[in-house]
KERO-916499 format. One record per residue (C-alpha): residue number from 1; residue in one letter; x, y, z. Coordinates in Angstrom, 1 decimal, always signed. Layout:
<atoms>
ATOM num residuo   east  north     up
ATOM NUM       A      X      Y      Z
...
</atoms>
This chain:
<atoms>
ATOM num residuo   east  north     up
ATOM   1       M  +78.5  +98.7 +113.6
ATOM   2       I  +79.5  +97.4 +110.2
ATOM   3       G  +77.9  +94.4 +108.7
ATOM   4       V  +80.1  +92.4 +106.5
ATOM   5       I  +78.7  +90.4 +103.4
ATOM   6       G  +81.2  +87.8 +102.4
ATOM   7       S  +84.3  +86.8 +104.3
ATOM   8       G  +86.7  +85.9 +101.5
ATOM   9       N  +90.5  +86.7 +101.8
ATOM  10       M  +90.3  +90.2 +100.9
ATOM  11       A  +87.2  +91.2 +102.8
ATOM  12       S  +88.7  +89.3 +105.8
ATOM  13       A  +92.0  +91.4 +105.5
ATOM  14       I  +90.2  +94.5 +105.4
ATOM  15       V  +88.2  +93.7 +108.5
ATOM  16       N  +91.2  +92.7 +110.4
ATOM  17       G  +93.0  +95.7 +109.4
ATOM  18       I  +90.1  +98.0 +110.5
ATOM  19       H  +89.9  +96.3 +113.8
ATOM  20       G  +93.6  +96.7 +114.5
ATOM  21       G  +92.9 +100.6 +114.3
ATOM  22       F  +89.4 +100.7 +115.9
ATOM  23       S  +89.3  +98.0 +118.4
ATOM  24       D  +85.8  +99.2 +119.8
ATOM  25       L  +84.1  +99.2 +116.4
ATOM  26       K  +81.5  +96.2 +116.3
ATOM  27       F  +81.4  +93.8 +113.3
ATOM  28       Q  +78.4  +91.5 +112.3
ATOM  29       I  +79.6  +89.1 +109.6
ATOM  30       Y  +77.4  +87.1 +107.3
ATOM  31       D  +78.7  +84.3 +104.8
ATOM  32       P  +76.8  +81.5 +103.4
ATOM  33       T  +79.9  +79.3 +104.8
ATOM  34       K  +79.0  +79.9 +108.5
ATOM  35       S  +82.4  +78.5 +109.5
ATOM  36       K  +84.3  +81.3 +107.5
ATOM  37       A  +82.3  +83.9 +109.1
ATOM  38       E  +82.8  +82.4 +112.4
ATOM  39       D  +86.7  +82.2 +111.8
ATOM  40       L  +86.7  +86.0 +110.9
ATOM  41       A  +84.4  +86.9 +113.9
ATOM  42       A  +86.7  +85.3 +116.4
ATOM  43       K  +89.6  +87.5 +115.1
ATOM  44       V  +87.9  +90.6 +115.4
ATOM  45       N  +85.4  +90.2 +118.5
ATOM  46       G  +82.6  +90.1 +116.0
ATOM  47       E  +79.4  +88.3 +115.7
ATOM  48       A  +79.0  +85.8 +112.8
ATOM  49       V  +75.1  +86.0 +112.0
ATOM  50       N  +72.9  +83.3 +110.5
ATOM  51       S  +71.4  +85.3 +107.7
ATOM  52       L  +71.2  +89.0 +106.1
ATOM  53       D  +68.3  +89.8 +108.4
ATOM  54       D  +70.6  +90.0 +111.2
ATOM  55       L  +72.5  +92.8 +109.7
ATOM  56       K  +69.2  +95.1 +109.8
ATOM  57       D  +70.9  +97.1 +112.7
ATOM  58       A  +74.5  +97.8 +111.0
ATOM  59       D  +75.1 +101.4 +110.0
ATOM  60       I  +77.3 +100.2 +107.1
ATOM  61       L  +77.1  +97.2 +105.0
ATOM  62       L  +80.4  +96.2 +103.6
ATOM  63       I  +80.0  +94.2 +100.5
ATOM  64       G  +82.9  +91.7  +99.7
ATOM  65       V  +81.2  +89.4  +97.2
ATOM  66       K  +82.2  +88.7  +93.5
ATOM  67       P  +80.5  +91.1  +91.2
ATOM  68       Q  +79.0  +88.2  +89.1
ATOM  69       I  +76.4  +87.4  +92.2
ATOM  70       F  +75.6  +90.9  +93.0
ATOM  71       G  +72.4  +90.8  +91.2
ATOM  72       E  +71.3  +87.8  +93.2
ATOM  73       L  +72.5  +89.5  +96.6
ATOM  74       A  +70.6  +92.7  +95.7
ATOM  75       A  +67.5  +90.8  +95.2
ATOM  76       Q  +68.0  +88.9  +98.6
ATOM  77       L  +68.8  +92.2 +100.5
ATOM  78       H  +65.5  +93.8  +99.2
ATOM  79       E  +63.6  +90.6 +100.5
ATOM  80       S  +65.4  +90.8 +103.8
ATOM  81       A  +64.6  +92.8 +107.0
ATOM  82       I  +67.1  +95.3 +106.2
ATOM  83       E  +66.1  +98.7 +105.4
ATOM  84       V  +68.7  +98.9 +102.7
ATOM  85       K  +68.0 +102.7 +101.5
ATOM  86       D  +69.0 +103.8 +104.8
ATOM  87       K  +72.3 +102.0 +104.9
ATOM  88       H  +75.8 +103.2 +103.8
ATOM  89       I  +77.1 +100.6 +101.2
ATOM  90       I  +80.8 +100.2 +100.9
ATOM  91       S  +81.5  +98.1  +97.7
ATOM  92       M  +84.7  +96.1  +97.2
ATOM  93       M  +83.3  +94.9  +93.8
ATOM  94       A  +85.1  +95.6  +90.8
ATOM  95       S  +83.5  +96.9  +87.7
ATOM  96       I  +80.3  +97.7  +89.4
ATOM  97       S  +79.7 +101.5  +89.4
ATOM  98       I  +78.3 +103.5  +92.1
ATOM  99       D  +75.3 +104.2  +89.9
ATOM 100       G  +74.8 +100.6  +89.3
ATOM 101       I  +74.8 +100.0  +93.2
ATOM 102       K  +72.4 +102.8  +93.7
ATOM 103       N  +70.1 +101.5  +91.0
ATOM 104       K  +70.0  +97.9  +92.3
ATOM 105       L  +69.9  +98.8  +96.0
ATOM 106       G  +68.0 +102.0  +95.9
ATOM 107       V  +70.6 +103.8  +98.1
ATOM 108       T  +72.2 +107.1  +98.0
ATOM 109       N  +75.2 +106.8 +100.2
ATOM 110       V  +77.8 +104.6  +98.6
ATOM 111       T  +81.6 +104.2  +98.7
ATOM 112       R  +83.8 +102.0  +96.3
ATOM 113       V  +86.8 +100.6  +97.6
ATOM 114       M  +89.6  +99.0  +95.6
ATOM 115       P  +92.4  +97.4  +97.9
ATOM 116       N  +95.2  +95.2  +96.8
ATOM 117       T  +96.7  +92.0  +98.4
ATOM 118       P  +99.3  +93.7 +100.3
ATOM 119       I  +96.6  +94.8 +102.7
ATOM 120       F  +96.9  +91.6 +104.5
ATOM 121       Y +100.1  +92.9 +106.1
ATOM 122       G  +98.9  +96.5 +106.6
ATOM 123       K +101.0  +97.4 +103.5
ATOM 124       G  +98.2  +97.7 +100.9
ATOM 125       V  +97.1 +100.7  +98.7
ATOM 126       S  +93.3 +101.5  +98.9
ATOM 127       L  +91.6 +103.7  +96.2
ATOM 128       L  +88.2 +105.2  +97.5
ATOM 129       L  +85.5 +107.1  +95.5
ATOM 130       H  +82.4 +108.4  +97.5
ATOM 131       S  +79.1 +109.1  +95.9
ATOM 132       D  +78.0 +112.8  +96.0
ATOM 133       E  +75.8 +112.3  +98.9
ATOM 134       V  +78.3 +111.2 +101.4
ATOM 135       S  +78.9 +113.8 +103.8
ATOM 136       E  +82.5 +115.1 +104.4
ATOM 137       K  +82.0 +113.7 +108.1
ATOM 138       V  +81.4 +110.2 +107.0
ATOM 139       S  +84.0 +110.1 +104.1
ATOM 140       T  +86.6 +111.0 +106.6
ATOM 141       Q  +85.6 +108.3 +109.0
ATOM 142       I  +85.6 +105.7 +106.1
ATOM 143       N  +89.1 +107.0 +104.9
ATOM 144       D  +90.4 +106.7 +108.3
ATOM 145       Y  +89.0 +103.0 +108.7
ATOM 146       F  +90.9 +102.0 +105.5
ATOM 147       K  +94.1 +103.9 +106.8
ATOM 148       A  +94.4 +101.6 +109.5
ATOM 149       C  +95.5  +98.9 +106.9
ATOM 150       S  +96.5 +100.7 +104.0
ATOM 151       Q  +97.4 +103.9 +102.2
ATOM 152       V  +94.5 +105.7 +100.9
ATOM 153       F  +93.9 +107.7  +97.9
ATOM 154       D  +90.7 +109.5  +97.0
ATOM 155       I  +89.7 +109.3  +93.4
ATOM 156       D  +87.3 +111.9  +92.0
ATOM 157       D  +85.4 +110.0  +89.2
ATOM 158       E  +84.4 +106.5  +88.0
ATOM 159       K  +86.7 +106.4  +85.0
ATOM 160       T  +89.9 +107.3  +86.8
ATOM 161       F  +88.9 +104.9  +89.6
ATOM 162       D  +88.9 +102.0  +87.1
ATOM 163       Q  +91.9 +103.0  +85.2
ATOM 164       V  +93.9 +103.5  +88.3
ATOM 165       T  +92.6 +100.2  +89.6
ATOM 166       T  +94.7  +98.5  +86.7
ATOM 167       V  +97.7  +99.8  +88.4
ATOM 168       T  +97.0  +99.8  +92.4
ATOM 169       G  +94.7  +96.8  +92.5
ATOM 170       S  +96.1  +94.6  +89.6
ATOM 171       G  +99.5  +95.6  +90.0
ATOM 172       P +101.0  +93.0  +92.5
ATOM 173       A +100.5  +90.4  +89.7
ATOM 174       Y +102.7  +92.5  +87.4
ATOM 175       V +105.4  +92.9  +90.3
ATOM 176       Y +105.3  +89.2  +90.9
ATOM 177       L +105.6  +88.2  +87.1
ATOM 178       F +108.6  +90.5  +86.8
ATOM 179       A +110.1  +89.0  +90.0
ATOM 180       Q +109.4  +85.5  +88.4
ATOM 181       T +111.5  +86.2  +85.6
ATOM 182       M +114.4  +87.2  +87.5
ATOM 183       V +114.2  +84.2  +89.8
ATOM 184       E +113.9  +82.0  +86.8
ATOM 185       K +117.1  +83.6  +85.3
ATOM 186       L +119.0  +83.1  +88.8
ATOM 187       V +118.1  +79.4  +88.9
ATOM 188       K +119.6  +79.3  +85.3
ATOM 189       F +122.7  +80.8  +86.7
ATOM 190       G +122.9  +78.1  +89.2
ATOM 191       V +121.1  +79.6  +92.3
ATOM 192       E +118.8  +77.2  +94.4
ATOM 193       E +115.2  +78.3  +93.4
ATOM 194       K +114.2  +79.2  +97.0
ATOM 195       T +117.5  +81.2  +97.6
ATOM 196       A +116.7  +83.1  +94.4
ATOM 197       Q +113.3  +84.1  +95.4
ATOM 198       K +114.8  +85.2  +98.8
ATOM 199       M +117.1  +87.4  +96.8
ATOM 200       V +114.5  +88.8  +94.6
ATOM 201       T +112.4  +89.4  +97.4
ATOM 202       G +115.0  +91.4  +99.2
ATOM 203       L +115.7  +93.4  +96.1
ATOM 204       F +112.0  +94.5  +95.8
ATOM 205       E +111.8  +95.1  +99.4
ATOM 206       G +114.9  +97.3  +99.6
ATOM 207       S +114.2  +99.2  +96.2
ATOM 208       S +110.6 +100.0  +97.4
ATOM 209       T +112.2 +101.4 +100.8
ATOM 210       L +114.5 +103.6  +98.9
ATOM 211       M +111.3 +104.6  +96.6
ATOM 212       R +109.4 +105.7  +99.8
ATOM 213       E +112.2 +107.3 +101.7
ATOM 214       N +113.2 +109.3  +98.7
ATOM 215       S +109.8 +110.3  +97.4
ATOM 216       E +110.7 +113.7  +96.4
ATOM 217       E +113.2 +112.3  +93.9
ATOM 218       S +112.2 +111.3  +90.5
ATOM 219       L +112.4 +107.8  +89.4
ATOM 220       Q +114.8 +108.6  +86.8
ATOM 221       S +117.3 +110.3  +89.0
ATOM 222       M +117.1 +107.0  +91.2
ATOM 223       I +117.8 +105.0  +87.9
ATOM 224       D +120.8 +107.1  +87.1
ATOM 225       K +122.4 +106.7  +90.6
ATOM 226       V +122.5 +103.1  +89.8
ATOM 227       T +123.7 +103.1  +86.3
ATOM 228       S +127.1 +104.5  +85.1
ATOM 229       K +128.1 +105.0  +81.3
ATOM 230       G +129.8 +101.9  +80.1
ATOM 231       G +128.9  +99.9  +83.1
ATOM 232       V +127.0  +96.4  +83.6
ATOM 233       T +123.5  +97.9  +84.7
ATOM 234       I +123.0 +100.2  +81.9
ATOM 235       E +123.4  +97.3  +79.6
ATOM 236       A +120.2  +95.7  +81.1
ATOM 237       V +118.3  +99.1  +81.2
ATOM 238       K +119.3  +99.8  +77.6
ATOM 239       K +117.6  +96.4  +76.7
ATOM 240       Y +114.6  +97.0  +78.5
ATOM 241       R +114.3 +100.3  +76.7
ATOM 242       E +115.0  +98.8  +73.2
ATOM 243       H +112.2  +96.4  +73.8
ATOM 244       N +109.9  +99.4  +74.7
ATOM 245       L +109.1  +98.3  +78.4
ATOM 246       A +107.2 +101.7  +78.7
ATOM 247       D +105.1 +100.8  +75.8
ATOM 248       I +104.3  +97.1  +76.6
ATOM 249       T +103.4  +98.4  +80.2
ATOM 250       A +101.0 +101.1  +78.7
ATOM 251       Q  +99.3  +98.6  +76.2
ATOM 252       A  +99.0  +96.0  +79.2
ATOM 253       L  +97.2  +98.7  +81.2
ATOM 254       D  +95.1  +99.8  +78.3
ATOM 255       D  +94.0  +96.1  +77.7
ATOM 256       A  +93.2  +95.7  +81.5
ATOM 257       F  +91.1  +98.8  +81.3
ATOM 258       K  +89.4  +97.8  +78.4
ATOM 259       R  +88.3  +94.5  +79.9
ATOM 260       S  +87.1  +96.5  +83.1
ATOM 261       G  +84.8  +98.4  +80.6
ATOM 262       E  +83.4  +95.1  +79.2
ATOM 263       L  +82.8  +93.9  +82.7
ATOM 264       S  +81.2  +97.2  +83.8
ATOM 265       S  +78.8  +97.0  +80.6
ATOM 266       E  +77.9  +93.4  +81.7
ATOM 267       F  +77.5  +93.9  +85.5
ATOM 268       N  +75.8  +97.4  +85.3
</atoms>
């Protein structure tokens, strides 16, 4: 049984996704806003509980709260009827390390997960990092839970986990930003905005399918297939390269990772 603490959008998407692949798995859900817990419980044949005490029989605690309130939550868990040290903790909290979770909760078995928003439709990417104490059997089971709603990538160390998070976790925002620039230009061309967004959405969806179906092919090769010397497309590609799109992206991701480190120092 999994005890869920917090039933926000991302936690709800994960629970719904896991339920889709493991319909017999039981969930107990606690949220200070009881109606949110009840709404989620109704979708997964779960149980909305009144307090943290009611999660005492859960084998796993999935923590889906904001990292800013983790200190307060840790104090509440220690005051509850839960034998926290015996639980396996799955944390969705950004910037809070495995050691930080261990120290605050007095636990040994910890898994960090970083999903992204496409998980709402079973198309997400989830990073997983297990503490050394987690057995192979348990780590495999947890990985299988997240495979029910996303592609799963195991990460071996905390630094890499936080670095990769700036791409897979934050990445949807960058995609939407790039898409927005294209939509805005199409509107200036005279295309109605909703139609422009459908065009760009189809562009990204189709291009993603091609990347997936031709995963053995390099991205440069795929670029070459769309461009031709002296053609239209290469002029746009040349402009992106002239303005160092690769450098801008690298700098943006470095800044995101730097901020992650600042938050990690604060929360841990």
